[in-house]
C-alpha positions as a Markdown table, in Angstrom:
| # | Residue | x | y | z |
|---|---|---|---|---|
| 1 | Unk | -18.8 | -3.5 | 0.9 |
| 2 | Unk | -19.3 | -6.4 | -1.5 |
| 3 | Unk | -16.8 | -7.0 | -4.3 |
| 4 | Unk | -19.4 | -6.6 | -7.0 |
| 5 | Unk | -20.5 | -3.2 | -5.8 |
| 6 | Unk | -17.1 | -1.5 | -5.4 |
| 7 | Unk | -17.0 | 2.2 | -6.2 |
| 8 | Unk | -15.4 | 2.8 | -9.5 |
| 9 | Unk | -13.7 | 6.0 | -8.3 |
| 10 | Unk | -12.0 | 4.1 | -5.5 |
| 11 | Unk | -11.0 | 1.4 | -7.9 |
| 12 | Unk | -9.4 | 4.1 | -10.0 |
| 13 | Unk | -7.6 | 5.4 | -6.9 |
| 14 | Unk | -6.2 | 1.8 | -6.2 |
| 15 | Unk | -5.0 | 1.6 | -9.8 |
| 16 | Unk | -3.2 | 5.0 | -9.6 |
| 17 | Unk | -1.8 | 4.1 | -6.2 |
| 18 | Unk | -0.3 | 0.9 | -7.7 |
| 19 | Unk | 1.2 | 3.0 | -10.5 |
| 20 | Unk | 2.7 | 5.1 | -7.8 |
| 21 | Unk | 4.2 | 2.0 | -6.3 |
| 22 | Unk | 5.9 | 1.1 | -9.6 |
| 23 | Unk | 7.3 | 4.7 | -10.0 |
| 24 | Unk | 8.6 | 4.5 | -6.4 |
| 25 | Unk | 10.3 | 1.2 | -7.1 |
| 26 | Unk | 11.8 | 2.5 | -10.3 |
| 27 | Unk | 13.6 | 5.1 | -8.3 |
| 28 | Unk | 14.4 | 2.9 | -5.3 |
| 29 | Unk | 15.8 | -0.1 | -7.2 |
| 30 | Unk | 17.7 | 2.0 | -9.7 |
| 31 | Unk | 19.4 | 3.8 | -6.8 |
| 32 | Unk | 19.0 | 7.1 | -8.5 |
| 33 | Unk | 19.0 | 9.3 | -5.4 |
| 34 | Unk | 22.1 | 7.5 | -4.1 |
| 35 | Unk | 24.1 | 8.1 | -7.3 |
| 36 | Unk | 26.9 | 10.6 | -7.1 |
| 37 | Unk | 26.6 | 11.3 | -10.8 |
| 38 | Unk | 23.0 | 12.7 | -10.6 |
| 39 | Unk | 22.7 | 16.4 | -11.4 |
| 40 | Unk | 21.3 | 18.9 | -8.9 |
| 41 | Unk | 18.1 | 19.5 | -11.0 |
| 42 | Unk | 17.5 | 15.8 | -11.5 |
| 43 | Unk | 18.1 | 15.1 | -7.8 |
| 44 | Unk | 15.4 | 17.7 | -7.0 |
| 45 | Unk | 13.0 | 16.4 | -9.6 |
| 46 | Unk | 13.5 | 12.7 | -8.6 |
| 47 | Unk | 13.1 | 13.6 | -4.9 |
| 48 | Unk | 9.9 | 15.4 | -5.8 |
| 49 | Unk | 8.6 | 12.4 | -7.7 |
| 50 | Unk | 9.5 | 10.0 | -4.9 |
| 51 | Unk | 7.7 | 12.1 | -2.3 |
| 52 | Unk | 4.7 | 12.6 | -4.7 |
| 53 | Unk | 4.3 | 8.8 | -5.1 |
| 54 | Unk | 5.5 | 8.0 | -1.6 |
| 55 | Unk | 2.0 | 7.9 | -0.3 |
| 56 | Unk | 1.2 | 4.8 | -2.4 |
| 57 | Unk | 1.2 | 2.2 | 0.5 |
| 58 | Unk | -0.7 | 4.6 | 2.8 |
| 59 | Unk | -3.4 | 4.9 | 0.1 |
| 60 | Unk | -4.1 | 1.1 | 0.1 |
| 61 | Unk | -4.2 | 1.1 | 3.9 |
| 62 | Unk | -6.5 | 4.1 | 4.2 |
| 63 | Unk | -8.9 | 2.4 | 1.7 |
| 64 | Unk | -8.8 | -0.8 | 3.7 |
| 65 | Unk | -9.5 | 1.0 | 7.0 |
| 66 | Unk | -12.4 | 2.9 | 5.4 |
| 67 | Unk | -14.2 | -0.1 | 3.9 |
| 68 | Unk | -13.1 | -3.0 | 6.1 |
| 69 | Unk | -14.3 | -1.3 | 9.4 |
| 70 | Unk | -17.9 | -2.1 | 8.3 |
| 71 | Unk | -17.3 | -5.3 | 6.4 |
| 72 | Unk | -17.4 | -8.9 | 7.4 |
| 73 | Unk | -14.3 | -11.2 | 7.6 |
| 74 | Unk | -13.9 | -13.1 | 4.3 |
| 75 | Unk | -11.4 | -15.9 | 4.3 |
| 76 | Unk | -11.6 | -16.2 | 0.5 |
| 77 | Unk | -9.8 | -12.8 | 0.1 |
| 78 | Unk | -6.8 | -14.0 | 2.2 |
| 79 | Unk | -6.6 | -17.4 | 0.4 |
| 80 | Unk | -6.9 | -15.7 | -3.0 |
| 81 | Unk | -4.1 | -13.2 | -2.3 |
| 82 | Unk | -1.9 | -15.8 | -0.6 |
| 83 | Unk | -2.4 | -18.3 | -3.5 |
| 84 | Unk | -1.7 | -15.7 | -6.1 |
| 85 | Unk | 1.5 | -14.6 | -4.4 |
| 86 | Unk | 2.8 | -18.1 | -4.1 |
| 87 | Unk | 1.8 | -18.9 | -7.7 |
| 88 | Unk | 3.8 | -16.0 | -9.2 |
| 89 | Unk | 6.7 | -16.3 | -6.7 |
| 90 | Unk | 7.2 | -20.0 | -7.6 |
| 91 | Unk | 6.6 | -19.5 | -11.4 |
| 92 | Unk | 9.1 | -16.6 | -11.6 |
| 93 | Unk | 11.7 | -18.6 | -9.6 |
| 94 | Unk | 11.4 | -21.5 | -12.0 |
| 95 | Unk | 11.6 | -19.2 | -15.1 |
| 96 | Unk | 14.7 | -17.4 | -13.7 |
| 97 | Unk | 16.3 | -20.8 | -12.9 |
| 98 | Unk | 15.8 | -21.8 | -16.5 |
| 99 | Unk | 17.1 | -18.5 | -17.8 |
| 100 | Unk | 19.8 | -17.7 | -15.2 |
| 101 | Unk | 20.7 | -20.8 | -13.2 |
| 102 | Unk | 21.4 | -21.1 | -9.5 |
| 103 | Unk | 19.0 | -18.5 | -8.2 |
| 104 | Unk | 19.6 | -18.1 | -4.5 |
| 105 | Unk | 16.0 | -17.3 | -3.4 |
| 106 | Unk | 14.5 | -20.8 | -3.2 |
| 107 | Unk | 13.1 | -20.4 | 0.4 |
| 108 | Unk | 11.8 | -16.9 | -0.2 |
| 109 | Unk | 10.1 | -18.0 | -3.5 |
| 110 | Unk | 8.3 | -21.0 | -2.0 |
| 111 | Unk | 7.4 | -19.2 | 1.3 |
| 112 | Unk | 7.0 | -15.6 | 0.2 |
| 113 | Unk | 4.4 | -14.6 | 2.8 |
| 114 | Unk | 5.9 | -16.2 | 5.9 |
| 115 | Unk | 9.4 | -15.0 | 5.0 |
| 116 | Unk | 8.3 | -11.5 | 4.2 |
| 117 | Unk | 9.5 | -11.6 | 0.6 |
| 118 | Unk | 6.7 | -9.2 | -0.2 |
| 119 | Unk | 6.6 | -7.1 | 2.9 |
| 120 | Unk | 3.4 | -5.3 | 2.1 |
| 121 | Unk | 1.5 | -8.5 | 1.2 |
| 122 | Unk | 2.6 | -10.1 | 4.5 |
| 123 | Unk | 1.6 | -7.0 | 6.4 |
| 124 | Unk | -1.7 | -6.7 | 4.6 |
| 125 | Unk | -2.6 | -10.3 | 5.3 |
| 126 | Unk | -1.7 | -9.9 | 9.0 |
| 127 | Unk | -3.8 | -6.8 | 9.1 |
| 128 | Unk | -6.7 | -8.6 | 7.5 |
| 129 | Unk | -6.5 | -11.2 | 10.3 |
| 130 | Unk | -6.6 | -8.7 | 13.1 |
| 131 | Unk | -9.0 | -6.3 | 11.4 |
| 132 | Unk | -12.1 | -7.9 | 13.0 |
| 133 | Unk | -10.7 | -7.2 | 16.5 |
| 134 | Unk | -9.7 | -3.7 | 15.5 |
| 135 | Unk | -13.1 | -3.0 | 14.1 |
| 136 | Unk | -14.8 | -4.5 | 17.2 |
| 137 | Unk | -12.7 | -2.4 | 19.5 |
| 138 | Unk | -13.1 | 1.0 | 17.7 |
| 139 | Unk | -16.8 | 0.6 | 17.4 |
| 140 | Unk | -17.0 | 0.4 | 21.2 |
| 141 | Unk | -15.3 | 3.8 | 21.4 |
| 142 | Unk | -17.1 | 7.1 | 21.5 |
| 143 | Unk | -16.1 | 9.6 | 18.8 |
| 144 | Unk | -14.0 | 11.6 | 21.4 |
| 145 | Unk | -12.3 | 8.4 | 22.6 |
| 146 | Unk | -11.4 | 7.3 | 19.1 |
| 147 | Unk | -10.2 | 10.9 | 18.3 |
| 148 | Unk | -8.0 | 10.7 | 21.4 |
| 149 | Unk | -6.5 | 7.4 | 20.1 |
| 150 | Unk | -5.8 | 8.9 | 16.7 |
| 151 | Unk | -4.1 | 11.9 | 18.2 |
| 152 | Unk | -1.9 | 9.8 | 20.5 |
| 153 | Unk | -0.9 | 7.5 | 17.7 |
| 154 | Unk | -0.2 | 10.5 | 15.4 |
| 155 | Unk | 2.2 | 11.9 | 18.0 |
| 156 | Unk | 3.9 | 8.5 | 18.4 |
| 157 | Unk | 3.9 | 7.2 | 14.8 |
| 158 | Unk | 3.3 | 10.3 | 12.8 |
| 159 | Unk | 5.7 | 12.7 | 14.5 |
| 160 | Unk | 8.1 | 11.1 | 17.1 |
| 161 | Unk | 8.6 | 7.9 | 15.1 |
| 162 | Unk | 9.8 | 9.3 | 11.8 |
| 163 | Unk | 11.4 | 12.6 | 12.9 |
| 164 | Unk | 12.6 | 12.4 | 16.5 |
| 165 | Unk | 13.2 | 8.7 | 17.2 |
| 166 | Unk | 16.9 | 7.6 | 16.8 |
| 167 | Unk | 16.2 | 4.5 | 18.9 |
| 168 | Unk | 13.3 | 3.5 | 16.7 |
| 169 | Unk | 11.0 | 2.7 | 19.6 |
| 170 | Unk | 8.0 | 4.1 | 17.8 |
| 171 | Unk | 8.9 | 3.0 | 14.3 |
| 172 | Unk | 7.5 | -0.5 | 14.1 |
| 173 | Unk | 6.4 | -1.2 | 10.5 |
| 174 | Unk | 3.2 | -3.1 | 11.4 |
| 175 | Unk | 2.3 | -0.6 | 14.1 |
| 176 | Unk | 2.4 | 2.1 | 11.4 |
| 177 | Unk | 0.1 | 0.1 | 9.2 |
| 178 | Unk | -2.4 | -0.3 | 12.1 |
| 179 | Unk | -2.2 | 3.4 | 12.8 |
| 180 | Unk | -3.0 | 4.3 | 9.2 |
| 181 | Unk | -5.8 | 1.6 | 9.1 |
| 182 | Unk | -7.4 | 3.2 | 12.1 |
| 183 | Unk | -7.3 | 6.6 | 10.4 |
| 184 | Unk | -9.3 | 5.1 | 7.5 |
| 185 | Unk | -11.7 | 3.6 | 10.0 |
| 186 | Unk | -12.2 | 6.9 | 11.9 |
| 187 | Unk | -12.9 | 8.7 | 8.6 |
| 188 | Unk | -15.6 | 6.1 | 7.8 |
| 189 | Unk | -17.2 | 6.2 | 11.2 |
| 190 | Unk | -17.0 | 9.8 | 12.2 |
| 191 | Unk | -16.3 | 12.1 | 9.2 |
| 192 | Unk | -18.6 | 13.3 | 6.5 |
| 193 | Unk | -16.5 | 13.9 | 3.4 |
| 194 | Unk | -17.7 | 17.1 | 1.8 |
| 195 | Unk | -17.6 | 17.5 | -2.0 |
| 196 | Unk | -18.2 | 21.2 | -2.7 |
| 197 | Unk | -15.2 | 23.6 | -2.9 |
| 198 | Unk | -12.8 | 21.6 | -0.7 |
| 199 | Unk | -9.8 | 21.7 | -3.0 |
| 200 | Unk | -8.5 | 18.3 | -1.9 |
| 201 | Unk | -6.2 | 17.9 | -4.9 |
| 202 | Unk | -4.7 | 21.4 | -4.5 |
| 203 | Unk | -4.1 | 20.7 | -0.8 |
| 204 | Unk | -2.4 | 17.4 | -1.7 |
| 205 | Unk | -0.1 | 19.2 | -4.2 |
| 206 | Unk | 0.7 | 22.0 | -1.7 |
| 207 | Unk | 1.7 | 19.5 | 1.0 |
| 208 | Unk | 3.9 | 17.5 | -1.4 |
| 209 | Unk | 5.6 | 20.7 | -2.6 |
| 210 | Unk | 6.2 | 21.7 | 1.0 |
| 211 | Unk | 7.7 | 18.3 | 1.9 |
| 212 | Unk | 9.9 | 18.4 | -1.2 |
| 213 | Unk | 11.2 | 21.9 | -0.5 |
| 214 | Unk | 11.9 | 21.0 | 3.1 |
| 215 | Unk | 13.7 | 17.8 | 1.9 |
| 216 | Unk | 15.9 | 19.7 | -0.5 |
| 217 | Unk | 16.8 | 22.4 | 2.1 |
| 218 | Unk | 17.8 | 19.6 | 4.6 |
| 219 | Unk | 19.8 | 17.8 | 1.9 |
| 220 | Unk | 21.7 | 21.0 | 1.0 |
| 221 | Unk | 22.3 | 21.6 | 4.7 |
| 222 | Unk | 23.6 | 18.1 | 5.3 |
| 223 | Unk | 25.9 | 18.4 | 2.3 |
| 224 | Unk | 27.5 | 21.6 | 3.8 |
| 225 | Unk | 28.2 | 20.3 | 7.3 |
| 226 | Unk | 30.5 | 17.5 | 8.6 |
| 227 | Unk | 28.7 | 14.3 | 9.4 |
| 228 | Unk | 30.3 | 14.3 | 12.8 |
| 229 | Unk | 28.4 | 17.5 | 13.7 |
| 230 | Unk | 25.5 | 16.7 | 16.0 |
| 231 | Unk | 23.2 | 18.9 | 13.8 |
| 232 | Unk | 23.9 | 16.5 | 10.9 |
| 233 | Unk | 22.2 | 13.6 | 12.6 |
| 234 | Unk | 19.2 | 15.7 | 13.5 |
| 235 | Unk | 18.8 | 17.2 | 10.0 |
| 236 | Unk | 19.4 | 13.8 | 8.3 |
| 237 | Unk | 16.9 | 12.0 | 10.6 |
| 238 | Unk | 14.3 | 14.7 | 9.9 |
| 239 | Unk | 15.0 | 14.5 | 6.1 |
| 240 | Unk | 14.8 | 10.7 | 6.2 |
| 241 | Unk | 11.5 | 11.0 | 8.1 |
| 242 | Unk | 9.9 | 13.0 | 5.4 |
| 243 | Unk | 9.9 | 9.8 | 3.3 |
| 244 | Unk | 8.5 | 7.5 | 6.0 |
| 245 | Unk | 5.0 | 6.3 | 5.1 |
| 246 | Unk | 3.5 | 7.2 | 8.5 |
| 247 | Unk | 4.9 | 10.8 | 8.8 |
| 248 | Unk | 2.1 | 13.3 | 9.5 |
| 249 | Unk | 2.7 | 15.3 | 6.3 |
| 250 | Unk | 2.4 | 12.3 | 4.0 |
| 251 | Unk | -0.7 | 11.1 | 6.0 |
| 252 | Unk | -2.4 | 14.5 | 5.4 |
| 253 | Unk | -1.5 | 14.3 | 1.7 |
| 254 | Unk | -2.9 | 10.7 | 1.5 |
| 255 | Unk | -6.2 | 11.8 | 3.3 |
| 256 | Unk | -6.7 | 14.7 | 0.9 |
| 257 | Unk | -6.0 | 12.5 | -2.2 |
| 258 | Unk | -8.4 | 9.9 | -0.8 |
| 259 | Unk | -11.1 | 12.5 | -0.3 |
| 260 | Unk | -10.5 | 13.8 | -3.8 |
| 261 | Unk | -11.2 | 10.4 | -5.4 |
| 262 | Unk | -14.0 | 9.6 | -2.9 |
| 263 | Unk | -15.9 | 12.7 | -4.1 |
| 264 | Unk | -15.1 | 12.2 | -7.8 |
| 265 | Unk | -17.9 | 10.9 | -10.1 |
| 266 | Unk | -17.0 | 8.9 | -13.2 |
| 267 | Unk | -19.8 | 9.2 | -15.7 |
| 268 | Unk | -18.2 | 7.5 | -18.7 |
| 269 | Unk | -19.4 | 3.8 | -19.0 |
| 270 | Unk | -16.3 | 2.9 | -21.1 |
| 271 | Unk | -13.9 | 4.3 | -18.5 |
| 272 | Unk | -15.9 | 2.6 | -15.7 |
| 273 | Unk | -15.7 | -0.8 | -17.5 |
| 274 | Unk | -12.0 | -0.4 | -18.2 |
| 275 | Unk | -11.4 | 0.4 | -14.5 |
| 276 | Unk | -13.4 | -2.5 | -13.3 |
| 277 | Unk | -11.6 | -4.8 | -15.8 |
| 278 | Unk | -8.1 | -3.7 | -14.6 |
| 279 | Unk | -8.7 | -3.4 | -10.8 |
| 280 | Unk | -8.7 | -7.1 | -10.0 |
| 281 | Unk | -5.1 | -7.3 | -11.2 |
| 282 | Unk | -3.8 | -4.4 | -9.0 |
| 283 | Unk | -2.1 | -6.6 | -6.4 |
| 284 | Unk | -0.8 | -8.9 | -9.1 |
| 285 | Unk | 1.1 | -6.0 | -10.7 |
| 286 | Unk | 2.9 | -5.5 | -7.4 |
| 287 | Unk | 3.6 | -9.2 | -6.9 |
| 288 | Unk | 5.0 | -9.6 | -10.5 |
| 289 | Unk | 7.3 | -6.5 | -10.7 |
| 290 | Unk | 8.5 | -6.6 | -7.1 |
| 291 | Unk | 9.4 | -10.3 | -7.2 |
| 292 | Unk | 12.8 | -10.9 | -5.6 |
| 293 | Unk | 14.2 | -12.6 | -8.7 |
| 294 | Unk | 12.5 | -10.2 | -11.1 |
| 295 | Unk | 13.1 | -6.7 | -9.7 |
| 296 | Unk | 16.8 | -6.4 | -10.1 |
| 297 | Unk | 16.7 | -7.8 | -13.6 |
| 298 | Unk | 13.9 | -5.4 | -14.6 |
| 299 | Unk | 15.5 | -2.2 | -13.3 |
| 300 | Unk | 19.2 | -2.9 | -13.8 |
| 301 | Unk | 19.4 | -5.3 | -16.8 |
| 302 | Unk | 16.5 | -4.3 | -19.0 |
| 303 | Unk | 15.6 | -0.7 | -18.3 |
| 304 | Unk | 18.8 | 0.8 | -16.8 |
| 305 | Unk | 17.6 | 4.2 | -15.7 |
| 306 | Unk | 21.1 | 5.1 | -14.5 |
| 307 | Unk | 22.0 | 5.6 | -18.2 |
| 308 | Unk | 19.9 | 8.8 | -18.1 |
| 309 | Unk | 21.2 | 10.0 | -14.6 |
| 310 | Unk | 22.5 | 13.3 | -16.0 |
| 311 | Unk | 20.0 | 13.6 | -18.9 |
| 312 | Unk | 17.4 | 16.3 | -19.0 |
| 313 | Unk | 14.9 | 13.6 | -19.9 |
| 314 | Unk | 15.4 | 11.4 | -16.8 |
| 315 | Unk | 11.9 | 12.1 | -15.4 |
| 316 | Unk | 10.4 | 11.2 | -18.8 |
| 317 | Unk | 12.3 | 7.9 | -18.8 |
| 318 | Unk | 11.2 | 7.2 | -15.2 |
| 319 | Unk | 7.5 | 7.7 | -16.1 |
| 320 | Unk | 7.8 | 5.8 | -19.5 |
| 321 | Unk | 9.6 | 2.9 | -17.8 |
| 322 | Unk | 7.0 | 2.7 | -15.0 |
| 323 | Unk | 4.2 | 2.7 | -17.6 |
| 324 | Unk | 6.0 | -0.1 | -19.4 |
| 325 | Unk | 6.5 | -2.2 | -16.3 |
| 326 | Unk | 2.9 | -1.6 | -15.2 |
| 327 | Unk | 1.4 | -2.6 | -18.5 |
| 328 | Unk | 3.6 | -5.7 | -18.9 |
| 329 | Unk | 2.8 | -6.9 | -15.4 |
| 330 | Unk | -0.9 | -6.2 | -16.1 |
| 331 | Unk | -0.8 | -8.1 | -19.3 |
| 332 | Unk | 0.7 | -11.1 | -17.6 |
| 333 | Unk | -2.0 | -11.2 | -15.0 |
| 334 | Unk | -4.8 | -10.7 | -17.6 |
| 335 | Unk | -3.4 | -13.9 | -19.3 |
| 336 | Unk | -3.5 | -15.7 | -15.9 |
| 337 | Unk | -7.0 | -14.6 | -15.3 |
| 338 | Unk | -8.1 | -15.7 | -18.7 |
| 339 | Unk | -6.6 | -19.2 | -18.3 |
| 340 | Unk | -8.0 | -19.5 | -14.8 |
| 341 | Unk | -11.5 | -18.6 | -16.1 |
| 342 | Unk | -11.2 | -21.3 | -18.7 |
| 343 | Unk | -10.0 | -23.9 | -16.2 |
| 344 | Unk | -12.7 | -23.2 | -13.7 |
| 345 | Unk | -15.3 | -24.0 | -16.3 |
| 346 | Unk | -14.2 | -27.6 | -16.3 |
| 347 | Unk | -17.0 | -29.4 | -14.5 |
| 348 | Unk | -14.7 | -31.2 | -12.0 |
| 349 | Unk | -12.8 | -28.1 | -11.2 |
| 350 | Unk | -16.0 | -26.0 | -10.9 |
| 351 | Unk | -17.5 | -28.5 | -8.5 |
| 352 | Unk | -14.2 | -28.5 | -6.4 |
| 353 | Unk | -14.2 | -24.7 | -6.3 |
| 354 | Unk | -17.8 | -24.6 | -5.2 |
| 355 | Unk | -17.2 | -27.2 | -2.5 |
| 356 | Unk | -14.2 | -25.2 | -1.2 |
| 357 | Unk | -16.2 | -21.9 | -1.3 |
| 358 | Unk | -19.0 | -23.5 | 0.7 |
| 359 | Unk | -16.5 | -24.7 | 3.4 |
| 360 | Unk | -14.9 | -21.3 | 3.6 |
| 361 | Unk | -18.4 | -19.6 | 3.9 |
| 362 | Unk | -19.1 | -21.9 | 6.8 |
| 363 | Unk | -15.8 | -20.9 | 8.4 |
| 364 | Unk | -16.6 | -17.2 | 7.8 |
| 365 | Unk | -20.0 | -17.6 | 9.5 |
| 366 | Unk | -18.5 | -19.3 | 12.5 |
| 367 | Unk | -16.0 | -16.5 | 12.9 |
| 368 | Unk | -18.8 | -13.9 | 12.7 |
| 369 | Unk | -20.9 | -15.9 | 15.3 |
| 370 | Unk | -17.9 | -15.8 | 17.7 |
| 371 | Unk | -17.7 | -12.0 | 17.5 |
| 372 | Unk | -21.5 | -11.7 | 17.9 |
| 373 | Unk | -21.5 | -14.0 | 20.9 |
| 374 | Unk | -18.6 | -12.0 | 22.5 |
| 375 | Unk | -20.5 | -8.8 | 21.9 |
| 376 | Unk | -23.7 | -10.2 | 23.6 |
| 377 | Unk | -21.6 | -11.5 | 26.5 |
| 378 | Unk | -19.9 | -8.1 | 27.0 |
| 379 | Unk | -23.2 | -6.3 | 27.0 |
| 380 | Unk | -24.6 | -8.7 | 29.6 |
| 381 | Unk | -21.5 | -8.2 | 31.8 |
| 382 | Unk | -22.0 | -4.4 | 31.5 |
| 383 | Unk | -25.6 | -4.7 | 32.5 |
| 384 | Unk | -24.7 | -6.9 | 35.5 |
| 385 | Unk | -22.0 | -4.5 | 36.7 |
| 386 | Unk | -24.4 | -1.5 | 36.4 |
| 387 | Unk | -27.1 | -3.3 | 38.4 |
């Protein structure tokens, strides 16, 4: 689907998913669940919020699988995301070296993609490179063959990997992303998303509540037994698996939430314009607040959620702090976009951008031609073998 015709409801889903990312990082980088000072009620509430927002990465991958399976390879998207990541990584490194000297992250800051500084961006770009091959492959499968593939991968990466896999054989990070991408592709190719009386949001909440209750029960059980007990490792592994992005429960929750937004109609023109205005900055919000120099300073020097670890208002502080970080990161990127739009109006810069875009378009066409040639060649081979 072309950038200009993106569905507003899905763009809203992406924005909400990014807010979930910020909330998850607020808990993760503040080490709230690891604190021994956290009260029981706050532990339960924080664990619930973490599971509730733990589908954030899967949301982006499901969306990618759903839309990219029928889209053409566009090198501009990779270059844009790569360039934006390097831009913010270097700028923030320079700023922090001015403010706080001797920052140790020079290599990670100048090579953020190749060194995995932003693991999701690195994985997303890698996925984008292999997506044409994945798309080509799954379109050759029948519905039953594709369904079989999804079932097998669900057993490996949705069940065995997170819950019963102490040797981590089936817990490869990128393999999990490919698995979720293929689920999105399967939905697009073989499932009709129904709108009437499907209760997608209710199903999502029920699944999240079930996961949270199971997580709490397992946490209480682990606290009561000795960690040398064989049952401790089993219970702890299962509890830990409930937070893994590819576990079958979170995948089901993600699918239901995706279906909810896919079947939602946004009629307000003002809200639609606001969503379309904000959505191009979604990945920038991630890049800014999760920067290797920035994240520790944000959560442990500025916000300090641990001050409220025993407070009845801890959850309120988590949400308010996440909104604050989200809006500040968004504002920074809106300024960057404004400056970029001004710069690209300069005749020389405009001509250079157009020239670069033309060359990239030629490269895109060559890549598409290769896939089309391969498809024709395979069809000829199949005809020869049949004859």
